[in-house]
Wavefront OBJ file of the C-alpha trace (Angstrom):
o trace
v 112.100 104.902 123.552
v 108.477 105.599 124.410
v 105.590 103.214 124.951
v 103.574 104.787 122.112
v 106.475 104.359 119.694
v 106.797 100.689 120.680
v 103.095 100.043 120.004
v 103.325 101.771 116.618
v 106.495 99.896 115.615
v 104.847 96.571 116.521
v 101.776 97.414 114.409
v 103.870 98.424 111.389
v 106.047 95.303 111.569
v 102.971 93.082 111.828
v 101.339 94.851 108.880
v 104.322 94.662 106.536
v 106.413 91.701 107.770
v 104.087 89.336 109.632
v 103.586 88.210 113.218
v 106.898 86.344 113.667
v 109.044 89.305 112.561
v 106.857 91.589 114.684
v 107.496 89.412 117.746
v 111.273 89.504 117.236
v 111.248 93.243 116.490
v 109.130 94.011 119.549
v 111.508 91.995 121.722
v 114.487 93.975 120.405
v 112.616 97.253 120.960
v 111.822 96.387 124.575
v 115.233 95.071 125.606
v 117.636 96.917 123.282
v 120.527 95.034 121.728
v 120.543 91.261 122.286
v 122.304 88.192 120.853
v 120.356 85.481 119.042
v 120.369 83.114 122.037
v 118.707 85.693 124.272
v 116.098 86.512 121.586
v 115.235 82.809 121.273
v 114.875 82.531 125.052
v 112.690 85.620 125.519
v 110.435 85.122 122.471
v 110.063 81.330 122.718
v 110.445 81.016 118.942
v 112.574 78.365 117.206
v 116.100 79.491 116.434
v 115.553 79.141 112.675
v 112.552 81.502 112.766
v 114.498 84.044 114.821
v 117.382 83.926 112.335
v 115.020 84.346 109.360
v 113.298 87.260 111.089
v 116.635 88.955 111.763
v 117.602 88.427 108.123
v 114.407 90.163 107.041
v 114.979 93.067 109.428
v 118.618 93.398 108.356
v 117.776 93.152 104.660
v 115.364 96.099 104.820
v 117.682 98.094 107.119
v 115.247 97.841 110.025
v 117.879 96.443 112.380
v 121.650 96.452 112.751
v 124.254 94.261 114.406
v 127.165 95.172 116.665
v 130.164 92.955 117.381
v 131.010 92.789 121.090
v 134.002 90.482 121.326
v 133.113 87.034 119.992
v 129.368 87.753 120.210
v 127.028 89.666 117.918
v 124.218 91.807 119.333
v 121.241 92.876 117.218
v 119.384 96.152 117.656
v 116.157 97.436 116.130
v 116.069 100.792 114.284
v 112.600 102.220 115.083
v 113.138 105.360 112.993
v 113.644 103.158 109.912
v 110.557 101.070 110.718
v 108.465 104.252 110.614
v 109.685 104.893 107.059
v 107.643 101.904 105.835
v 104.448 103.993 105.996
v 106.163 106.685 103.909
v 106.641 104.461 100.834
v 103.616 105.921 98.956
v 105.105 109.416 99.312
v 108.420 108.211 97.852
v 106.632 106.714 94.835
v 104.490 109.831 94.292
v 107.602 112.006 94.475
v 109.306 109.895 91.817
v 106.321 109.778 89.485
v 105.785 113.544 89.626
v 109.472 114.362 89.195
v 110.872 111.696 86.833
v 107.882 109.784 85.437
v 106.540 106.237 85.461
v 109.891 104.543 84.821
v 111.433 106.105 87.929
v 108.395 105.138 89.994
v 108.695 101.499 88.902
v 112.436 101.417 89.637
v 111.996 102.833 93.144
v 109.003 100.570 93.812
v 110.930 97.448 92.816
v 113.971 98.537 94.784
v 111.854 99.190 97.881
v 110.387 95.695 97.569
v 113.772 94.044 97.016
v 115.626 96.222 99.597
v 118.898 95.765 97.661
v 119.415 94.637 94.102
v 122.003 94.822 91.342
v 121.344 97.299 88.545
v 121.183 94.679 85.791
v 118.809 92.366 87.655
v 116.621 95.299 88.706
v 116.181 96.650 85.170
v 115.717 93.208 83.629
v 113.087 92.261 86.219
v 111.066 95.426 85.564
v 111.394 95.120 81.778
v 110.227 91.485 81.779
v 107.389 92.206 84.201
v 105.888 94.969 82.048
v 106.981 93.929 78.548
v 103.376 93.038 77.580
v 101.835 96.140 79.154
v 100.986 98.438 76.243
v 99.890 101.298 78.521
v 103.300 101.745 80.124
v 105.282 101.136 76.885
v 108.568 100.480 78.689
v 111.883 99.757 76.982
v 115.158 98.647 78.486
v 116.812 101.798 77.061
v 114.469 104.222 78.865
v 114.796 102.203 82.077
v 118.594 102.350 81.828
v 118.602 106.121 81.262
v 116.200 106.668 84.173
v 118.321 104.491 86.470
v 121.426 106.545 85.613
v 119.490 109.767 86.255
v 118.353 108.524 89.680
v 121.892 107.453 90.593
v 123.274 110.830 89.460
v 120.657 112.694 91.536
v 121.489 110.425 94.545
v 117.972 109.017 94.927
v 119.595 105.593 94.854
v 123.036 104.689 96.146
v 125.355 101.714 96.358
v 124.580 99.431 99.270
v 127.240 98.911 101.988
v 129.631 96.005 101.477
v 130.737 93.465 104.060
v 134.329 93.774 105.228
v 136.078 91.319 107.573
v 138.893 92.747 109.644
v 142.021 90.757 110.277
v 141.716 88.543 113.348
v 137.917 88.652 113.408
v 135.284 86.408 111.877
v 132.481 88.974 112.203
v 132.044 91.218 109.137
v 131.370 94.958 109.267
v 129.177 96.821 106.797
v 131.194 99.613 105.192
v 129.542 102.412 103.227
v 131.107 102.882 99.792
v 131.086 105.895 97.507
v 128.403 105.742 94.831
v 129.775 105.587 91.283
v 127.263 106.154 88.484
v 127.269 102.890 86.491
v 128.036 102.623 82.795
v 125.401 100.102 81.720
v 125.675 98.399 78.345
v 122.342 98.290 76.490
v 123.330 95.203 74.488
v 124.264 93.313 77.658
v 120.941 94.288 79.252
v 119.005 92.976 76.243
v 120.935 89.698 76.382
v 120.181 89.468 80.115
v 116.464 89.890 79.366
v 116.597 86.797 77.192
v 118.573 84.805 79.782
v 118.311 86.300 83.314
v 120.113 83.332 84.881
v 123.505 84.443 83.506
v 123.456 87.877 85.220
v 126.802 88.402 87.010
v 126.454 91.978 88.258
v 127.671 92.037 91.886
v 127.229 95.757 92.697
v 124.084 96.232 94.770
v 121.933 99.348 95.081
v 119.462 100.689 97.654
v 117.142 103.664 98.045
v 118.673 106.787 99.605
v 115.902 107.916 101.964
v 117.753 111.051 103.027
v 117.605 112.426 99.465
v 113.830 112.052 99.438
v 113.591 113.752 102.822
v 115.534 116.722 101.456
v 112.913 117.016 98.720
v 110.108 116.846 101.289
v 111.770 119.596 103.322
v 112.227 121.781 100.233
v 108.616 121.280 99.109
v 107.330 122.324 102.534
v 109.439 125.508 102.524
v 108.474 126.398 98.941
v 104.748 125.867 99.607
v 104.964 127.887 102.822
v 106.557 130.816 100.975
v 104.001 130.515 98.157
v 101.091 130.694 100.610
v 102.660 133.610 102.478
v 103.497 135.777 99.428
v 102.821 134.338 95.941
v 103.965 131.765 93.360
v 106.964 133.833 92.243
v 108.250 134.014 95.821
v 107.964 130.226 95.952
v 110.057 130.019 92.783
v 112.697 132.301 94.343
v 112.736 130.011 97.384
v 113.322 127.049 95.077
v 116.290 128.813 93.421
v 117.755 129.644 96.847
v 117.512 125.996 97.918
v 119.142 124.851 94.675
v 122.059 127.206 95.245
v 122.273 126.169 98.902
v 123.099 122.575 97.919
v 126.098 123.790 95.880
v 127.897 125.398 98.830
v 126.399 124.051 102.080
v 125.551 120.793 103.803
v 122.031 119.621 102.987
v 120.787 119.797 106.588
v 122.842 122.782 107.765
v 121.154 125.092 110.281
v 121.983 128.046 108.025
v 123.385 127.968 104.518
v 126.478 129.770 103.359
v 125.935 133.180 101.753
v 124.345 132.949 98.296
v 125.155 135.866 95.926
v 122.287 137.528 94.093
v 124.315 137.289 90.872
v 124.133 133.466 91.044
v 120.404 133.639 91.617
v 120.011 135.975 88.649
v 121.902 133.537 86.410
v 119.659 130.705 87.576
v 116.518 132.779 87.035
v 117.450 133.284 83.374
v 117.071 129.541 82.836
v 113.419 129.706 83.911
v 110.559 130.857 81.710
v 109.248 133.341 84.289
v 110.036 136.869 83.111
v 108.590 138.437 86.291
v 111.044 136.458 88.409
v 114.097 137.648 86.471
v 113.128 141.346 86.357
v 111.975 141.660 89.978
v 114.337 139.258 91.735
v 115.802 141.859 94.129
v 112.340 143.130 95.075
v 111.139 139.621 95.896
v 114.246 138.890 97.967
v 113.646 142.045 99.983
v 109.973 141.206 100.530
v 110.865 137.619 101.511
v 113.434 138.917 104.000
v 110.980 141.351 105.615
v 107.741 139.346 105.395
v 108.918 135.780 104.832
v 108.819 134.807 108.539
v 112.593 134.442 108.736
v 113.154 131.757 106.096
v 115.995 133.844 104.632
v 118.157 136.737 105.833
v 120.482 139.205 104.125
v 124.085 138.250 104.889
v 125.981 141.054 103.117
v 126.094 143.553 100.290
v 128.949 142.106 98.232
v 128.150 141.120 94.654
v 124.798 142.869 94.622
v 123.770 141.314 97.919
v 124.041 137.925 99.615
v 121.351 135.859 101.311
v 121.303 132.838 103.635
v 118.612 130.170 103.959
v 117.766 129.646 107.642
v 116.546 126.046 107.759
v 116.537 125.899 111.561
v 114.365 129.022 111.827
v 112.027 127.623 109.163
v 111.708 124.344 111.094
v 110.866 126.271 114.287
v 108.179 128.365 112.581
v 106.619 125.357 110.861
v 106.608 123.292 114.049
v 104.831 126.161 115.832
v 102.121 126.022 113.163
v 101.799 122.259 113.723
v 101.457 122.784 117.488
v 98.835 125.503 116.969
v 96.849 123.139 114.757
v 97.117 120.259 117.257
v 96.006 122.457 120.169
v 93.083 123.776 118.101
v 91.917 120.293 117.141
v 92.387 118.900 120.649
v 91.240 121.748 122.924
v 89.562 124.286 120.653
v 90.345 127.668 119.130
v 90.200 129.526 122.461
v 92.891 127.271 123.940
v 94.986 127.827 120.811
v 94.617 131.602 121.352
v 95.969 131.247 124.906
v 98.758 128.992 123.676
v 99.845 131.515 121.027
v 99.646 134.346 123.572
v 101.914 132.555 126.063
v 104.372 131.651 123.303
v 104.502 135.247 122.063
v 104.906 136.760 125.562
v 107.643 134.258 126.541
v 106.827 134.442 130.272
v 103.433 135.672 131.433
v 101.427 135.704 134.668
v 97.958 134.214 134.912
v 96.348 137.632 135.391
v 97.985 138.946 132.205
v 96.692 135.921 130.268
v 93.153 136.759 131.308
v 93.602 140.403 130.344
v 95.092 139.768 126.897
v 93.165 136.644 125.823
v 89.824 138.491 126.058
v 88.094 135.506 127.652
v 86.035 135.158 130.863
v 88.284 134.529 133.870
v 86.814 131.124 134.721
v 87.026 129.828 131.159
v 90.539 131.241 130.715
v 91.732 129.497 133.892
v 90.185 126.186 132.846
v 91.821 126.268 129.392
v 95.178 127.348 130.839
v 95.146 124.471 133.327
v 94.084 122.103 130.530
v 97.076 123.205 128.442
v 99.271 122.677 131.494
v 97.773 119.234 132.089
v 98.386 118.228 128.457
v 102.030 119.471 128.795
v 101.709 122.035 126.004
v 102.781 124.779 128.428
v 104.913 124.821 131.584
v 104.855 126.888 134.762
v 107.772 128.527 136.570
v 107.171 129.424 140.255
v 108.708 132.740 141.360
v 108.725 134.762 144.577
v 108.320 138.501 144.786
v 110.623 140.523 147.025
v 109.663 140.672 150.684
v 107.255 143.519 151.389
v 107.080 145.890 154.400
v 104.568 143.662 156.157
v 107.032 140.790 155.991
v 104.718 138.606 153.871
v 105.720 137.022 150.600
v 103.445 136.507 147.620
v 104.174 133.645 145.228
v 103.631 134.213 141.529
v 103.630 131.733 138.651
v 104.927 132.464 135.168
v 103.515 130.416 132.303
v 105.731 129.732 129.295
v 106.121 127.323 126.390
v 109.049 124.900 126.378
v 108.967 124.278 122.653
v 111.248 121.248 122.770
v 109.040 119.508 125.348
v 105.830 120.487 123.556
v 107.200 118.986 120.330
v 107.943 115.719 122.133
v 104.385 115.670 123.500
v 102.979 116.291 120.013
v 105.179 113.554 118.566
v 103.832 111.066 121.121
v 100.315 112.048 120.047
v 101.255 111.368 116.422
v 102.576 107.927 117.398
v 99.347 107.137 119.251
v 97.171 108.360 116.357
v 99.153 106.360 113.780
v 98.814 103.264 115.975
v 95.048 103.750 116.197
v 94.785 104.229 112.428
v 96.779 101.048 111.839
v 94.513 99.098 114.194
v 91.404 100.506 112.494
v 92.756 99.487 109.073
v 93.579 96.005 110.313
v 90.134 95.554 111.839
v 88.405 96.814 108.670
v 90.398 94.454 106.429
v 89.770 91.557 108.825
v 85.997 92.119 108.884
v 85.690 92.281 105.088
v 88.593 90.015 104.156
v 86.548 87.550 102.076
v 84.949 90.287 99.965
v 88.321 92.007 99.436
v 89.963 88.711 98.421
v 87.162 88.036 95.932
v 87.531 91.536 94.463
v 91.299 91.030 94.165
v 90.862 87.720 92.320
v 88.292 89.229 89.947
v 90.544 92.192 89.154
v 93.503 89.869 88.508
v 91.441 87.730 86.120
v 90.057 90.804 84.314
v 93.541 92.310 83.975
v 94.826 89.079 82.403
v 91.849 88.950 80.029
v 92.450 92.523 78.904
v 96.131 91.784 78.366
v 95.037 88.897 76.102
v 92.598 91.266 74.312
v 89.531 89.166 75.082
v 86.017 90.437 74.344
v 84.203 92.883 76.607
v 81.348 90.433 76.918
v 83.622 87.838 78.519
v 85.124 90.465 80.817
v 81.645 91.631 81.902
v 80.691 88.035 82.702
v 83.609 87.837 85.120
v 82.820 91.255 86.636
v 79.219 90.172 87.246
v 80.429 87.508 89.681
v 80.519 90.409 92.169
v 76.907 90.919 93.229
v 75.465 94.467 93.610
v 75.449 94.253 97.449
v 79.114 93.181 97.349
v 79.975 96.042 94.991
v 78.306 98.570 97.316
v 80.032 97.091 100.368
v 83.439 97.120 98.666
v 82.920 100.745 97.569
v 82.294 101.734 101.199
v 85.298 99.723 102.425
v 87.581 101.273 99.788
v 86.364 104.746 100.746
v 87.140 104.093 104.413
v 90.566 102.637 103.586
v 91.325 105.689 101.442
v 90.352 108.012 104.310
v 92.595 106.066 106.692
v 95.511 106.245 104.215
v 95.034 109.999 103.760
v 94.990 110.541 107.520
v 98.080 108.361 107.890
v 100.026 110.375 105.303
v 98.955 113.673 106.906
v 100.114 112.464 110.326
v 103.374 111.318 108.773
v 103.831 114.785 107.285
v 103.399 116.373 110.729
v 105.779 113.794 112.187
v 108.336 114.709 109.522
v 108.169 118.413 110.509
v 108.503 117.548 114.213
v 111.551 115.338 113.577
v 113.024 118.019 111.313
v 112.878 120.485 114.208
v 114.318 117.929 116.683
v 117.175 117.265 114.240
v 118.767 120.550 115.289
v 120.279 120.789 118.791
l 1 2 3 4 5 6 7 8 9 10 11 12 13 14 15 16 17 18 19 20 21 22 23 24 25 26 27 28 29 30 31 32 33 34 35 36 37 38 39 40 41 42 43 44 45 46 47 48 49 50 51 52 53 54 55 56 57 58 59 60 61 62 63 64 65 66 67 68 69 70 71 72 73 74 75 76 77 78 79 80 81 82 83 84 85 86 87 88 89 90 91 92 93 94 95 96 97 98 99 100 101 102 103 104 105 106 107 108 109 110 111 112 113 114 115 116 117 118 119 120 121 122 123 124 125 126 127 128 129 130 131 132 133 134 135 136 137 138 139 140 141 142 143 144 145 146 147 148 149 150 151 152 153 154 155 156 157 158 159 160 161 162 163 164 165 166 167 168 169 170 171 172 173 174 175 176 177 178 179 180 181 182 183 184 185 186 187 188 189 190 191 192 193 194 195 196 197 198 199 200 201 202 203 204 205 206 207 208 209 210 211 212 213 214 215 216 217 218 219 220 221 222 223 224 225 226 227 228 229 230 231 232 233 234 235 236 237 238 239 240 241 242 243 244 245 246 247 248 249 250 251 252 253 254 255 256 257 258 259 260 261 262 263 264 265 266 267 268 269 270 271 272 273 274 275 276 277 278 279 280 281 282 283 284 285 286 287 288 289 290 291 292 293 294 295 296 297 298 299 300 301 302 303 304 305 306 307 308 309 310 311 312 313 314 315 316 317 318 319 320 321 322 323 324 325 326 327 328 329 330 331 332 333 334 335 336 337 338 339 340 341 342 343 344 345 346 347 348 349 350 351 352 353 354 355 356 357 358 359 360 361 362 363 364 365 366 367 368 369 370 371 372 373 374 375 376 377 378 379 380 381 382 383 384 385 386 387 388 389 390 391 392 393 394 395 396 397 398 399 400 401 402 403 404 405 406 407 408 409 410 411 412 413 414 415 416 417 418 419 420 421 422 423 424 425 426 427 428 429 430 431 432 433 434 435 436 437 438 439 440 441 442 443 444 445 446 447 448 449 450 451 452 453 454 455 456 457 458 459 460 461 462 463 464 465 466 467 468 469 470 471 472 473 474 475 476 477 478 479 480 481 482 483 484 485 486 487 488 489 490 491 492 493 494 495 496 497 498 499
């Protein structure tokens, strides 16, 4: 657990859960697993506040408990805390893939952490029943919920199980069974939500979303490298991979070309179907190693190399980071050392086509920033009896990725602090804008006149409107930067997932 990660986790908890939960979470991060009594002693908070904070962390799967004899120790899950900043990507993925209904279901489920299917659908239906723009019905919500459960974007939450001779329950993961929801019962529940007796709870399956993110990155990479049809072939390969291999396998099982041809017939791209073999050959030779030919049986077989793809993509991320941090010349040296595996300082100067002094400065800067490493060697003893030491520069990719990940943590922490400071400075204006928008939304829902709505909007003076426009622009830039950093962090963690 690094210092930068701890600072980022504390900022995220404070932003989404408040100062008290942040204090408890930071204490767990610093000291590892602890019982409630020790948390109360180290934080100085009342026991009731500590218990409520732990309930919040446990509810949103940000912490876990472990039974050690008669005591229970609680432990923070930093990797799950980082997922809080990824919520907008989950919602965008749902809206683009399944529509508005799916987005609303995932959004409500993320806010509730766990919820029964009946209560979830009834809550959404009642919340938006007067919204004519969305035009939601309980039937479409039910069908969308079943589709999401079938596609494993949502899953049944773990259930508590108490072993014999112990009073401490254990959370046991259960197999997800697609529910058979009764439309008539849902409509009755809308009229009387108090009588809902559904006791099967559901939660968001983050891993399923992460598989989609991984697939999108690989498809876009292949599209940029070759063309759109190659990206479509990559999508078909990934679809077939899920049928015969583990989702996060280093390399998929062999996929026959005949299966790909059958899948291509279901698409409306004639070029893909007629030139499938040609595209597979081009992708194997010029696709940077994303796929490889595994055999000739059945017209040919191909494997998806997810580990190789992660390595190539993480190298692109490192090149970009070095370029932004130290400049394009340093990135040239970095790529040269990575390509040569082990290289002497004199060879770097010869091949990088840079002045000796500048080349040495950039090489030492890369070494200082831990992007490259140095291996001291000794040449064989010469006739004169003297020995000359030489130094071989090389890239330890695993260590460089860890360094880059720490930089991402630090940058995300700085962005979070900048957002917090911006909101704090203009809090009164933002609160006024929020109240005005809420009033205007209610007036439009009641179909009031535009004149009345304009009177309410005019309570925001022109200087306030200009200020709020600038603040919103800055907040949007911070959010965009945050999502881009999170994307890089996802690629880095994807590479570190493999041993």
